[in-house]
C-alpha positions as CSV (number, residue, x, y, z in Angstrom):
1,M,7.3,-11.8,-10.9
2,N,7.9,-10.2,-7.5
3,T,5.1,-9.2,-5.2
4,Q,5.6,-5.4,-5.7
5,T,5.3,-5.8,-9.4
6,E,2.1,-7.9,-9.0
7,I,0.6,-5.2,-6.8
8,E,1.4,-2.5,-9.3
9,Q,0.0,-4.4,-12.2
10,L,-3.2,-5.3,-10.4
11,L,-3.9,-1.8,-9.1
12,N,-3.1,-0.3,-12.5
13,A,-5.6,-2.7,-14.2
14,G,-8.3,-2.4,-11.5
15,L,-8.3,1.4,-10.8
16,A,-6.6,3.2,-13.7
17,P,-4.7,5.5,-11.3
18,E,-3.4,8.9,-12.2
19,H,-0.6,8.3,-9.8
20,L,0.6,5.0,-8.2
21,L,3.5,4.5,-5.9
22,V,4.2,1.1,-4.3
23,V,7.1,0.9,-1.9
24,N,8.4,-2.2,-0.3
25,E,9.0,-1.2,3.3
26,S,9.8,-4.7,4.5
27,H,13.4,-3.7,5.4
28,M,11.9,-1.4,8.1
29,H,10.5,-4.4,9.9
30,S,11.7,-7.5,11.7
31,V,11.6,-9.8,8.7
32,P,14.3,-11.7,6.8
33,P,16.4,-9.8,4.3
34,N,14.8,-9.4,0.8
35,S,11.3,-10.0,2.2
36,E,8.2,-8.7,0.4
37,T,5.8,-8.5,3.3
38,H,5.2,-4.8,4.1
39,F,4.1,-2.3,1.5
40,K,3.1,1.3,1.3
41,V,0.7,2.2,-1.5
42,V,-0.1,5.8,-2.6
43,L,-2.9,5.7,-5.1
44,V,-4.7,8.5,-6.8
45,S,-7.7,7.6,-8.9
46,A,-11.0,9.1,-10.1
47,A,-12.5,5.7,-9.1
48,F,-12.4,7.1,-5.5
49,E,-14.7,10.0,-6.2
50,G,-17.6,10.2,-3.7
51,K,-16.2,7.3,-1.7
52,R,-15.1,7.4,2.0
53,K,-11.7,6.1,3.0
54,V,-13.1,2.7,4.2
55,A,-14.8,2.1,0.8
56,R,-11.6,3.0,-1.0
57,H,-9.6,0.6,1.1
58,Q,-12.1,-2.1,0.6
59,Q,-11.8,-1.6,-3.1
60,V,-8.0,-2.0,-2.9
61,Y,-8.3,-5.0,-0.6
62,A,-10.6,-6.8,-3.1
63,I,-8.2,-6.2,-5.9
64,L,-5.2,-7.5,-3.8
65,A,-7.1,-10.3,-2.1
66,D,-4.7,-13.1,-3.2
67,Q,-1.6,-11.1,-2.1
68,L,-3.1,-10.2,1.2
69,A,-4.0,-13.9,1.8
70,G,-0.4,-14.9,0.9
71,P,2.8,-13.0,1.0
72,V,1.7,-9.5,2.1
73,H,1.5,-9.1,5.9
74,A,0.9,-5.3,6.0
75,L,-0.4,-2.7,3.6
76,A,-0.3,1.0,4.4
77,L,-2.8,2.7,2.1
78,H,-3.0,6.3,1.1
79,T,-5.9,6.7,-1.3
80,Y,-6.9,10.0,-2.9
81,T,-9.0,11.5,-5.6
82,P,-7.2,13.7,-8.1
83,E,-8.6,16.8,-6.4
84,E,-7.5,15.6,-2.9
85,W,-4.0,14.8,-4.3
86,A,-3.7,18.3,-5.8
87,Q,-4.8,19.8,-2.4
88,R,-2.1,17.8,-0.7
89,Q,0.5,19.2,-3.1
90,Q,1.1,15.6,-4.3
91,A,2.5,14.5,-1.0
92,A,1.7,11.4,1.1
93,P,2.5,11.0,4.7
94,A,5.8,9.4,5.7
95,S,5.7,5.9,7.1
96,P,6.3,5.7,10.9
97,D,9.1,3.6,12.3
98,C,8.2,0.0,13.1
99,L,7.1,-0.4,16.7
100,G,6.7,-4.2,16.5
101,G,8.8,-6.6,18.4
102,S,12.0,-8.2,17.1
103,K,12.8,-11.9,17.2
104,A,16.2,-10.8,18.6
105,E,14.6,-9.0,21.6
106,A,14.2,-10.9,24.9
107,S,10.6,-11.4,25.9
C-alpha cells in the first residue's frame, strides 16, 4: 500500500470526514521521482467542532504519527468544520511553490 492510501485510510477511520482530499505534492519539491514525502490534506469533519486550528492539527498528527516518523517529510493541513467548509464555498488554499533548496543548486 502506498503512503497516500495509508493516510487516506487512517484519516477516514479516525475522523469520519465529510470531505477528504489527500494530494501527493512531492513532485513540487527537490526529491527523487515517485517520492511520497510531501502531502496536502484537506479535511472536513464534525470532529473539529469547537477546536482551534492547533488542536485540529494535533489530532491529525496523532493519527498519522507513524507516517510522520517515517516516509512523510511535510504535511500541509487544511482542517475545517462542515460549517467553515460551506463558508469557504468548498475551496482550500492553493499550495505555494517550493522555496527550498535544490541538490542541484550550488551552495
